[in-house]
Backbone as a printed PyTorch tensor [residue, N CA C, xyz], in Angstrom:
tensor([[[-48.7420, -39.6120,  14.7210],
         [-48.3050, -38.3200,  14.2460],
         [-46.8010, -38.3750,  13.9800]],

        [[-46.4030, -37.8330,  12.8690],
         [-44.9950, -37.7160,  12.5340],
         [-44.3910, -36.6000,  13.3930]],

        [[-43.3530, -36.8780,  14.1810],
         [-42.7910, -35.8590,  15.0730],
         [-42.2430, -34.6310,  14.3410]],

        [[-41.6570, -34.8380,  13.1780],
         [-41.1120, -33.7120,  12.4260],
         [-42.2240, -32.7840,  11.9490]],

        [[-43.3080, -33.3640,  11.4890],
         [-44.4460, -32.5570,  11.0530],
         [-45.0590, -31.8110,  12.2330]],

        [[-45.1730, -32.4800,  13.3640],
         [-45.7050, -31.8400,  14.5610],
         [-44.8410, -30.6740,  15.0240]],

        [[-43.5180, -30.8680,  15.0110],
         [-42.6090, -29.7870,  15.3930],
         [-42.6580, -28.6290,  14.4000]],

        [[-42.7460, -28.9500,  13.1250],
         [-42.8370, -27.8930,  12.1130],
         [-44.1270, -27.1020,  12.2640]],

        [[-45.2210, -27.7950,  12.4910],
         [-46.5010, -27.1200,  12.6920],
         [-46.4960, -26.2590,  13.9400]],

        [[-45.9630, -26.8010,  15.0250],
         [-45.8630, -26.0240,  16.2620],
         [-44.9510, -24.8170,  16.1040]],

        [[-43.8720, -24.9890,  15.3650],
         [-42.9560, -23.8710,  15.1090],
         [-43.6050, -22.7760,  14.2860]],

        [[-44.3890, -23.1620,  13.2850],
         [-45.0780, -22.1740,  12.4640],
         [-46.1070, -21.3930,  13.2910]],

        [[-46.8280, -22.0990,  14.1470],
         [-47.8010, -21.4300,  15.0180],
         [-47.0770, -20.4880,  15.9850]],

        [[-45.9870, -20.9570,  16.5790],
         [-45.2250, -20.1180,  17.5110],
         [-44.6880, -18.8710,  16.8080]],

        [[-44.1840, -19.0340,  15.5860],
         [-43.6740, -17.8890,  14.8190],
         [-44.7930, -16.8880,  14.5310]],

        [[-45.9600, -17.3860,  14.1580],
         [-47.0890, -16.5010,  13.8810],
         [-47.4960, -15.6950,  15.0980]],

        [[-47.5720, -16.3510,  16.2570],
         [-47.9330, -15.6350,  17.4790],
         [-46.8120, -14.7040,  17.9380]],

        [[-45.5610, -15.1030,  17.6980],
         [-44.4260, -14.2410,  18.0380],
         [-44.4840, -12.9440,  17.2270]],

        [[-44.7610, -13.0510,  15.9300],
         [-44.8390, -11.8450,  15.1170],
         [-46.0270, -10.9760,  15.5280]],

        [[-47.1450, -11.5960,  15.9120],
         [-48.2800, -10.8060,  16.4080],
         [-47.8880, -10.0370,  17.6670]],

        [[-47.2270, -10.7070,  18.5890],
         [-46.8240, -10.0740,  19.8430],
         [-45.8070,  -8.9660,  19.5870]],

        [[-44.8190,  -9.2520,  18.7610],
         [-43.7780,  -8.2700,  18.4900],
         [-44.3270,  -7.0600,  17.7380]],

        [[-45.2930,  -7.2860,  16.8430],
         [-45.9080,  -6.1650,  16.1170],
         [-46.5790,  -5.1970,  17.0770]],

        [[-47.2110,  -5.7170,  18.1180],
         [-47.9210,  -4.8420,  19.0430],
         [-46.9680,  -4.1580,  20.0230]],

        [[-45.8450,  -4.8090,  20.3650],
         [-44.9410,  -4.2470,  21.3640],
         [-43.7970,  -3.4290,  20.7690]],

        [[-43.2570,  -3.8520,  19.6370],
         [-42.1050,  -3.1660,  19.0620],
         [-42.1160,  -3.2940,  17.5350]],

        [[-42.9870,  -2.5680,  16.8620],
         [-43.0910,  -2.7160,  15.4000],
         [-41.8640,  -2.2390,  14.6320]],

        [[-40.9600,  -1.4960,  15.2700],
         [-39.7690,  -1.0250,  14.5660],
         [-38.7820,  -2.1560,  14.2750]],

        [[-38.9500,  -3.3180,  14.8920],
         [-38.0720,  -4.4690,  14.6370],
         [-38.2840,  -5.0650,  13.2480]],

        [[-39.4030,  -4.7460,  12.6170],
         [-39.7240,  -5.3020,  11.3010],
         [-39.3410,  -4.3080,  10.2070]],

        [[-38.2190,  -4.5560,   9.5640],
         [-37.8060,  -3.6900,   8.4650],
         [-38.7530,  -3.7890,   7.2810]],

        [[-39.2650,  -4.9890,   7.0480],
         [-40.1790,  -5.1750,   5.9160],
         [-41.5190,  -4.4920,   6.1590]],

        [[-41.9280,  -4.3810,   7.4120],
         [-43.1710,  -3.6830,   7.7270],
         [-43.0550,  -2.2140,   7.3390]],

        [[-41.9280,  -1.6050,   7.6550],
         [-41.7110,  -0.2050,   7.2920],
         [-41.7150,  -0.0360,   5.7730]],

        [[-41.0590,  -0.9510,   5.0790],
         [-41.0250,  -0.8800,   3.6150],
         [-42.4160,  -1.0680,   3.0170]],

        [[-43.1970,  -1.9800,   3.5730],
         [-44.5540,  -2.2000,   3.0620],
         [-45.4460,  -0.9900,   3.3230]],

        [[-45.2550,  -0.3430,   4.4630],
         [-46.0410,   0.8610,   4.7560],
         [-45.6900,   1.9930,   3.8020]],

        [[-44.4120,   2.0940,   3.4490],
         [-43.9930,   3.1130,   2.4820],
         [-44.5450,   2.8170,   1.0960]],

        [[-44.5460,   1.5500,   0.7180],
         [-44.9990,   1.1470,  -0.6170],
         [-46.5120,   1.2030,  -0.7610]],

        [[-47.2570,   0.7030,   0.2140],
         [-48.6930,   0.5100,   0.0950],
         [-49.5280,   1.4650,   0.9450]],

        [[-48.8860,   2.2760,   1.7740],
         [-49.6160,   3.1430,   2.6810],
         [-49.6700,   2.5100,   4.0670]],

        [[-49.9730,   3.3240,   5.0540],
         [-49.9290,   2.8850,   6.4530],
         [-50.8530,   1.6990,   6.7220]],

        [[-52.1150,   1.8300,   6.3680],
         [-53.0980,   0.8030,   6.7170],
         [-52.9520,  -0.4610,   5.8620]],

        [[-52.8280,  -0.3130,   4.5620],
         [-52.7340,  -1.4760,   3.6740],
         [-51.4080,  -2.2140,   3.8700]],

        [[-50.3160,  -1.4960,   4.0610],
         [-49.0250,  -2.1350,   4.3060],
         [-49.0300,  -2.9460,   5.5920]],

        [[-49.6690,  -2.4070,   6.6110],
         [-49.7730,  -3.1250,   7.8810],
         [-50.6400,  -4.3730,   7.7310]],

        [[-51.7160,  -4.2640,   6.9880],
         [-52.5950,  -5.4130,   6.7530],
         [-51.8940,  -6.5130,   5.9630]],

        [[-51.1910,  -6.1330,   4.9160],
         [-50.4490,  -7.1140,   4.1110],
         [-49.4180,  -7.8330,   4.9760]],

        [[-48.7080,  -7.0890,   5.7940],
         [-47.6930,  -7.6900,   6.6670],
         [-48.3390,  -8.6250,   7.6880]],

        [[-49.4570,  -8.2180,   8.2500],
         [-50.1710,  -9.0560,   9.2240],
         [-50.5860, -10.3870,   8.6040]],

        [[-51.1600, -10.3210,   7.4290],
         [-51.6100, -11.5380,   6.7560],
         [-50.4230, -12.4140,   6.3590]],

        [[-49.4100, -11.8010,   5.7570],
         [-48.2850, -12.5670,   5.2250],
         [-47.4290, -13.2200,   6.3020]],

        [[-47.2290, -12.5370,   7.4170],
         [-46.2850, -13.0470,   8.4100],
         [-46.9350, -13.6580,   9.6440]],

        [[-48.1850, -13.3550,   9.9100],
         [-48.8180, -13.8850,  11.1190],
         [-49.9300, -14.8710,  10.7990]],

        [[-50.9330, -14.4200,  10.0750],
         [-52.1160, -15.2500,   9.8410],
         [-51.7860, -16.4800,   9.0090]],

        [[-51.0170, -16.3070,   7.9460],
         [-50.6760, -17.4610,   7.1030],
         [-49.8090, -18.4540,   7.8720]],

        [[-48.8870, -17.9650,   8.6980],
         [-48.0400, -18.8660,   9.4930],
         [-48.8660, -19.6880,  10.4710]],

        [[-49.7940, -19.0330,  11.1550],
         [-50.6400, -19.7460,  12.1150],
         [-51.5340, -20.7560,  11.3930]],

        [[-52.1380, -20.3580,  10.2900],
         [-53.0030, -21.2740,   9.5320],
         [-52.2080, -22.4670,   9.0060]],

        [[-51.0120, -22.2240,   8.4940],
         [-50.1580, -23.2980,   7.9940],
         [-49.8200, -24.2840,   9.1120]],

        [[-49.4860, -23.7630,  10.2800],
         [-49.1610, -24.6220,  11.4150],
         [-50.3440, -25.4630,  11.8600]],

        [[-51.5180, -24.8660,  11.9100],
         [-52.7230, -25.6040,  12.2900],
         [-53.0090, -26.7110,  11.2900]],

        [[-52.8970, -26.4040,  10.0180],
         [-53.1390, -27.4210,   8.9860],
         [-52.1330, -28.5660,   9.1110]],

        [[-50.8780, -28.2300,   9.3580],
         [-49.8590, -29.2800,   9.5240],
         [-50.1760, -30.1750,  10.7200]],

        [[-50.6060, -29.5810,  11.8200],
         [-50.9310, -30.3840,  13.0000],
         [-52.1620, -31.2580,  12.7670]],

        [[-53.1410, -30.7320,  12.0700],
         [-54.3640, -31.5060,  11.7990],
         [-54.0590, -32.6740,  10.8640]],

        [[-53.2390, -32.4580,   9.8570],
         [-52.9730, -33.4950,   8.8580],
         [-51.9440, -34.5280,   9.3210]],

        [[-51.2100, -34.2280,  10.3750],
         [-50.1700, -35.1800,  10.7820],
         [-50.7100, -36.2970,  11.6470]]])
């Protein structure tokens, strides 16, 4: 395994879980979440933010770890 790829994958997974945790505990820290909710509505803006900042980061990290 390439150490740089492993660290990048682990970092992406950690970032994804960090955003999930922070969203549940203190959603006001995300300025973009507020903007997305204003633009797309409460439910759709929250879903877009969840996918863009949490799910994709975790999936990217898992793929990096598997391929390294």
